[in-house]
DOLUMPA-392197 format. One line per 4 residues: their letters; for each residue x, z, y of C-alpha. Coordinates in steps of 0.05 Angstrom, whole numbers. Layout:
BEGIN
a) X Z Y  ...
//
This chain:
BEGIN
msls) 345 833 -187  334 827 -114  398 821 -72  427 873 -10
dtql) 466 874 40  513 919 7  523 880 -48  528 810 -7
rain) 579 849 47  629 862 -19  632 790 -32  628 758 32
gkdy) 701 725 62  733 756 -7  766 711 -66  704 707 -112
sgpa) 699 690 -192  635 716 -207  565 672 -214  562 607 -167
elad) 486 628 -151  454 694 -143  375 697 -148  332 740 -100
rdgl) 266 729 -102  207 684 -90  257 628 -104  313 649 -49
gvri) 376 663 -68  457 659 -50  500 606 -65  575 631 -68
tpng) 640 600 -60  703 621 -92  728 638 -23  670 686 -11
titw) 629 638 37  552 658 21  491 605 39  423 624 35
qwrf) 383 575 -9  308 567 -25  288 529 -92  212 498 -97
rwqg) 196 430 -126  175 362 -86  132 316 -113  144 344 -177
kpsr) 222 335 -184  270 412 -165  293 410 -100  333 468 -59
lslg) 340 486 20  392 511 56  370 567 109  437 591 134
rypd) 491 634 122  510 705 106  521 750 144  489 708 203
lkva) 425 710 166  424 786 132  371 797 65  312 818 107
aara) 307 752 157  329 705 99  262 732 65  223 741 120
lipe) 237 659 128  200 647 57  126 644 82  145 594 141
vrna) 173 550 91  114 550 39  62 543 91  100 475 103
lagg) 100 456 30  23 476 19  11 437 82  42 372 51
tdpr) 100 370 85  176 372 51  205 435 72  274 395 84
lywk) 241 347 137  206 416 164  261 456 169  310 398 199
hrtt) 261 403 260  261 472 269  329 485 271  365 439 317
kagq) 350 382 368  391 331 334  360 348 271  285 324 302
ptik) 259 274 265  270 198 279  201 152 276  237 122 206
dice) 240 200 187  163 205 200  147 143 165  184 161 103
afld) 157 232 107  78 194 106  93 152 49  120 215 11
vrap) 58 250 18  8 194 21  30 154 -28  7 186 -93
glkp) -60 182 -61  -59 109 -40  -62 46 -80  -1 15 -104
gtva) -11 -48 -51  -30 -9 -1  33 25 -1  71 -41 -10
tyrs) 33 -65 49  58 -5 90  123 -4 67  136 -76 84
afna) 104 -62 153  150 -5 168  219 -34 140  200 -100 182
hlfn) 185 -68 259  186 12 248  251 40 214  296 7 255
afpg) 260 19 322  296 71 369  354 86 314  372 157 310
rpie) 332 169 371  279 235 360  213 209 364  194 264 418
ditl) 252 235 461  220 166 470  190 161 532  121 120 543
aewi) 162 65 582  209 48 527  146 51 474  116 0 523
affd) 176 -38 524  178 -49 446  104 -71 433  115 -115 488
glal) 175 -149 461  131 -152 386  82 -179 425  126 -243 442
qsrv) 128 -260 375  51 -239 357  -1 -200 392  -32 -185 336
taga) 29 -151 301  41 -111 365  -30 -89 355  -16 -68 286
mlkh) 43 -30 292  7 9 346  -48 35 304  6 49 246
ikai) 50 93 299  -18 134 326  -40 137 246  29 164 233
cnwa) 37 209 289  -34 243 283  -7 257 214  57 290 229
vrrq) 18 325 297  -31 357 246  39 377 203  75 410 262
list) 121 366 249  122 340 321  90 353 386  26 306 413
ldvm) 68 236 442  48 200 499  44 139 453  -17 159 424
mlrv) -55 144 492  -36 79 490  -98 29 458  -86 -33 420
gdvg) -118 -76 482  -59 -45 524  0 -76 481  -33 -134 438
spsk) -87 -162 401  -131 -132 343  -135 -171 283  -181 -233 277
vgdr) -233 -244 233  -220 -302 197  -279 -351 201  -251 -416 156
vltl) -297 -447 110  -273 -503 62  -310 -555 47  -310 -578 -32
lecg) -279 -645 -13  -213 -597 18  -227 -552 -46  -215 -613 -83
kiwr) -153 -636 -50  -124 -565 -55  -139 -562 -133  -99 -634 -140
eldk) -44 -612 -100  -35 -557 -143  -36 -592 -204  25 -631 -166
srat) 63 -568 -153  120 -551 -200  111 -480 -195  99 -439 -254
nsvl) 27 -445 -295  18 -360 -273  30 -380 -205  -15 -441 -203
nsvk) -77 -413 -247  -75 -347 -203  -92 -388 -138  -144 -439 -187
acml) -175 -365 -208  -182 -349 -138  -219 -411 -120  -275 -406 -177
tgar) -286 -334 -175  -273 -312 -110  -245 -254 -126  -190 -215 -79
isel) -122 -245 -104  -98 -173 -116  -158 -165 -173  -133 -221 -205
lnss) -58 -205 -204  -65 -133 -233  -115 -150 -282  -89 -142 -356
kqdf) -122 -168 -412  -160 -115 -436  -200 -126 -368  -232 -181 -404
dles) -281 -166 -452  -298 -240 -493  -355 -206 -531  -397 -194 -477
mvwt) -363 -242 -426  -352 -194 -370  -290 -182 -332  -286 -114 -306
vpsr) -242 -100 -245  -220 -19 -254  -228 20 -196  -156 34 -183
nskt) -153 -46 -172  -211 -44 -137  -208 -45 -55  -275 -6 -53
nvpi) -249 49 -108  -310 22 -158  -308 -14 -216  -329 -91 -209
rrpi) -373 -124 -259  -366 -204 -263  -387 -259 -314  -329 -299 -345
tpal) -355 -373 -344  -326 -424 -382  -278 -447 -325  -250 -379 -314
lail) -236 -373 -397  -202 -433 -400  -148 -402 -343  -150 -343 -384
eqqw) -141 -369 -448  -81 -409 -426  -49 -348 -395  -52 -308 -459
qlyg) -22 -365 -505  36 -378 -445  53 -317 -438  31 -265 -497
skwt) 39 -213 -440  -12 -144 -426  -16 -178 -346  -66 -238 -343
fpap) -17 -263 -291  60 -237 -311  114 -244 -265  147 -321 -281
nehk) 211 -280 -301  190 -211 -323  130 -218 -364  127 -144 -366
kplg) 105 -137 -291  45 -177 -252  62 -233 -210  74 -209 -143
lasv) 38 -234 -83  95 -261 -47  100 -312 -100  29 -337 -91
nklv) 34 -341 -10  101 -382 -23  63 -436 -67  5 -437 -13
reir) 54 -447 41  81 -500 8  21 -543 -17  -6 -532 54
ermd) 48 -563 89  36 -625 52  -43 -629 57  -74 -670 118
iphw) -125 -607 131  -138 -552 179  -100 -487 160  -130 -449 104
rihd) -114 -384 71  -127 -365 -3  -176 -309 26  -214 -371 51
frrt) -237 -382 -14  -285 -320 -17  -316 -337 45  -326 -409 20
lstr) -358 -385 -44  -403 -344 -5  -425 -391 43  -425 -456 -1
lsea) -477 -411 -52  -515 -380 5  -526 -458 26  -546 -470 -42
gvlp) -601 -411 -45  -567 -365 -77  -586 -295 -59  -541 -252 -14
hvte) -542 -190 -63  -514 -230 -126  -461 -262 -72  -442 -196 -47
kmlg) -434 -171 -118  -392 -232 -133  -347 -220 -79  -343 -134 -103
hvlg) -377 -108 -44  -410 -44 -39  -481 -50 -23  -505 -21 46
gvma) -565 25 53  -608 50 -3  -581 -7 -45  -514 22 -48
vynk) -539 89 -70  -593 76 -128  -583 0 -143  -529 0 -194
hdwl) -552 -63 -217  -491 -126 -222  -545 -188 -233  -494 -211 -280
eeqa) -540 -268 -311  -548 -290 -234  -480 -279 -228  -462 -329 -285
qayk) -509 -387 -256  -478 -381 -186  -410 -383 -214  -426 -438 -268
fwad) -460 -480 -206  -396 -465 -162  -351 -483 -222  -389 -553 -237
kvlg) -384 -568 -166  -310 -562 -153  -282 -590 -220  -335 -648 -204
evmg) -297 -652 -143  -223 -649 -171  -249 -704 -214  -286 -745 -160
nval) -354 -742 -187  -395 -707 -148  -442 -698 -84  -412 -653 -28
l) -456 -584 -21
//
């Protein structure tokens, strides 16, 4: 039954012992305290969970005025904006969103459509550099001079980081403007070159001698097998480390000897098929025997979870500091495999499939072949070279 002003006037400001909540329509209703304080509220679902938004008190907000607000907050919800954040921004200057508010709203809306690793990367960057920037300040009140000073401070540590944070800020602010959470900001006029530098494209290609040294250093390490084997598998396959860490036993078909990276774990959002070579199989069998987990590389202390990238990066930093070779990263294994195999005559479309890249042009549309046999031959050649170098009995490529 719909509410009326006559009904609410009879309750307002008087002792009340009736139901704590009375419904109107379209999710609108009132909450009533024992002393007769009446507050309008709107019920809705946000990310699958029941939520409510307080719209104001009666009689400041009469029945007709409260009902007139519902299409507005419904439109915010339909546009992917949390109605509570929208209302906070709309009603008071003090409630205008901060950088942290906008970042969290962005993640709330975008996270369901992104890969977990991408969300984790966003959260890590926001937590490190943005959540505590200009605390409590409405984002629309931050001047361009203040933004420039902020980025200049980041650039003192790393110009690449400053440039990356500007790109994040501009993407988030554009998103917030499109959803009418904020107005256009002056910071959106800045370019990466104004405050920092773009990220560098890596060019490090390891030699076989260096690969052998890294493998032997891994064997000396006291890290857990799960961490050690993930780095070795990355060197042998040229796969993205995330593809290995998120792999489960069911991704490996031992009858056809094919490893399929499902689209949810693929950067390109399409499945990747690679042959399982004897060298990789040896690592897989050791992992499955040691841990008995559904994850190929489970976390050391929690076998129900996959190994985290932080553990791998920590190991790489530790062994890198002990080695007398130029700086390298685990991602360099991909460039190394592709370069060294190309030098050995392996065709580009084969190495591209080994790396999990999508072929360009017409081939991407019509050619769905994975060249598994050619991949297997190339992988065997590479593994023989690497393991031979580990044992010290192979000529350099």
